[in-house]
N, C-alpha and C positions, 0 to 999 in steps of 0.2 A: 390483518387489515392493512391496506396501503394508505400511507399518509402522504398527501401530495404537497410538495414544495415546488412551485413553478420555476422552471429554468435552472434547477439545481445541478451543479457540477461537483463531482467527487474526484478529488485529486489525490493520487497515491504517489509518494516519492519513495522509491526503494532505498533500503539501508545502504546498499552498495554505492549509491550516488554520492553521499556525503558523510557516511558514518564508518567508512573504511573497514568493510567486512573482514578483510584478511588480517587486520591488526590483532595481536594477541591481547592487547589492552584497549579499553574504550578510548576512541579517538574520533574527533570530528574534523573534517576539512572545512574550516570556517569560510574560506574564500568561496568555495562552491555553495555552501549553505546561504551565505549572504547574497550571492548573485541570484539564486533561486528565490530567496525572500523578496528581493527587489522586483522580480518578474511577477510574483504573486501579488505584490502590493499594487502594481500598475493595473492588473485585472480587477482586483477588489475595488479600487478607487473608480473604476469605470462601471461599477454596478454588478459585477459577477457574484452570484450567490454560490457559496463555496463551503464544502467540508474538506478538510485536509487530513490525510492519514499517512503516517510515515513509518518506515521500517526501523529495525533495531540495529542492523549492522553489527559492529564490534561491541555494542552495548548489550547484545543478546545472544547472537548465534554461537560464539565460542563457549560461553558458560553453559548454555543449554546442551550443546554437543558433548561437552566434557562430563556433565553431571547426569545427562539422559533424563531430565525431568519431563521432557516432552513425551516420554514413553509411560509415565506414571510415577507415583510416589511409592517407593518400596522400603525406604529407611529414613531415619531422622536427619541425616546429613543432607538429604535432598530437600527437606523442608527449608533449611537455611538457604540452599541454592535457589529455591522457588522465590523466597522473599528477596534475596539479593538481586536476582534477575529483574524483578519488578522495580526495585529501588533504582537500579542502573537505568532502566528505561524511563522511569520518571525523570531522572537527571537529564537524559537526552531530550525528552519532551520539553523540559524547562528551557534548554538551550535553543531549541527550534522556535518555540513560541516567543521567547525574548527577542530574537532577531526580527520577527514579524511585528511584534508590538513596538519595537524601536522605530519601525517604518510607518506606524500609524494603523496597522492592521490589528483588529481586536481578536487575535488568535487565542482562544481559551482552551487550556489543557483539559482533556477529557480522558479519564482512565477507563477504557472499555471493559476491563476485567472486573471493575466494581459493579457492573450492571449486567453481566453475562453469566450464564451457566452453560458449561460444555458437557457433552455426553459422548464418550468414546472418541474424542478428538473433533467433534462437530458442534456447532452452536445449537443449543436446544432452545434457549431463551436469551433475549437481549433487550433491555429497556431503552428505546430510542426516542421517546417523546421529548426528552431533554434536548437532544441534538436538533430536533425539529424546532423547538421553541427558541433555541439559541440562534439558529440561522434566521428565523423570522424577525428576531430582535436586531439582527445586523452583525452578529458575531460570526467568527469562523471557528467552529468546533475542530479541535486538533487532536485526533486519536492516534493510537500507535499499537503495534503488535506487542502482545504481552503473554506471559504464562497465566493461565486462568484456572479457576476451580472446575474440575471435571468430576461429575457425580459417579463415574465408573472407575476412572484412573487416579483420581485425586488431583492430577494436574495434566493439562495438555496445552498446546500453544494456540492461542487466539491470535492468529497472524493478521497482518494488514490485508493480506489476500483473502482472508475470511471476512473481515470487517467490511471491506469495500462492497462486495456483491450483496451482503446482507443489508447494508444501508441503502444501496442503490435500489434494490427490489422494494423495500418497505417504505422508502421515501419517494419512490417514483422519480429517480434522478433522470435528468435529460441526457447526461453524458458522463462517462468515466474516462479519466486521463491517467495513464500509468507512466510515470517518469522513471526510466531505467538508465543503465550505463551503456546502452547500445542504441542504434537508430530505430530499432523495432524488432520484428521477428524475421529471422533469416532461414534460408534453406538448410544451413548448418551453422555451427558456432563461428561467427565472424572473427573472433579473437584467435581462432586456431586456423581456420580455412580462409585465405584471402580471396577465394573464388565464391564464397558464400554470397547469395543474392537476397536482397531485401524483398520480403513478401508484403506488398502494399495493402492487400485486403485479404481478410480471412472470413469465410462464411461457413455455416454448417455444411453447405454443399461441397466446398473445396477442401475442407479440413482433412478428410481422409487421405487425400492425395499428397498432403504435405506433412502430415503428423510424424512420419518417420524421421524427418530431419530436425524436428523440434524435440530437444532433450531438456532434462532438468538442468539447473544451473551447475556449472563446473566448480563453483566456489562452495565454501561452507554454507549450507543452507538447510535449516530444519523445517522449512515451510513448503517444500515441494517444487520450487523452481518454475521456469517459464511455462512448461507444458500444462501444469495444473492451473496456472493463472489463465491461460487461454481457454481451457475447458470450462472454467467458471464464467468467463466473459461471453463465451458462445451461448451458454444457457440464458444469459441476460439479453442477448441479441434477439432471442426468440420472443421476448416480450417488449421489444422495441427500444431497448437501452443500448446505444452505440458506445463503443470503447475505442480509445486511441492510445497506442503505445509509442512513446517518443523518447529521445535521448535527452535526459535532464542535465547531463553534463555539458551540453552544448548551448551556448548563449542564445537566448530568446526563444528556444523551442517551447518551453513551458508557457511563456507569455503568449506566444502565437496560438498555441493549442487552447488556452483558456479563453482567448478572445475570438476563437472561431476562424482564425486565419489559416491559410494553407501552410502546412508544415510537413517535413519529412517524417515518416513513421508508418505504422501498420494500423489500419482501421479494422475493427472487428464488428461486423454488422450482420443483419439477417439475410441481405442479398446484395 
């Protein structure tokens, strides 16, 4: 059943943007986080209805990759890693929400894995009526990728890139904004190839012609990288939910995207 929240925007900020994915220990770039928080605060105070989802970065990817809990639970040591990964991501969520709360944004922590059941790595059920009620009350539910109970594997990763399309579909979001550490989707990796060109629009019709250049993230990532993200967003475009991928590491990009202003990035839409 679709639950309608008029004009809802779901904002996803990738862990690589402020949570230093390459770091071997949990670390946050507070300067970047605080600047993004200020941009979100501007949009919120102008009446934007918002759900925020953030990635795990160094608070999740290294420990998951090391312990392989995303592949399932096979021994008792992995149970400790499962719990520790959740604890670390709770810590990160507390840091993110505090920065927003300090700016007057009522960003309320929401642990997605407490209301979700996974089955072989995919969401089977997730209780989202709480998020609906919180948004209508004027709060900003702030969710994050986490290891979650999986009825077949014991554990799998409920990533932000899983949470976003699920919420968008069942809350009938107006738009999804993905904040990454690049300007959008390119013909090849712009961090490696200086001749890579920005793709300003992706539709179901042109995706086949460009998908060869779109590869998964070159960094440590247990959630599938850019290609998987685009495939999920294309499915949502078919039901009228537009998405925008922008560079959250550049000043004012998130603010402009939230306010509907023109901004450099890649739009994913039906046509």
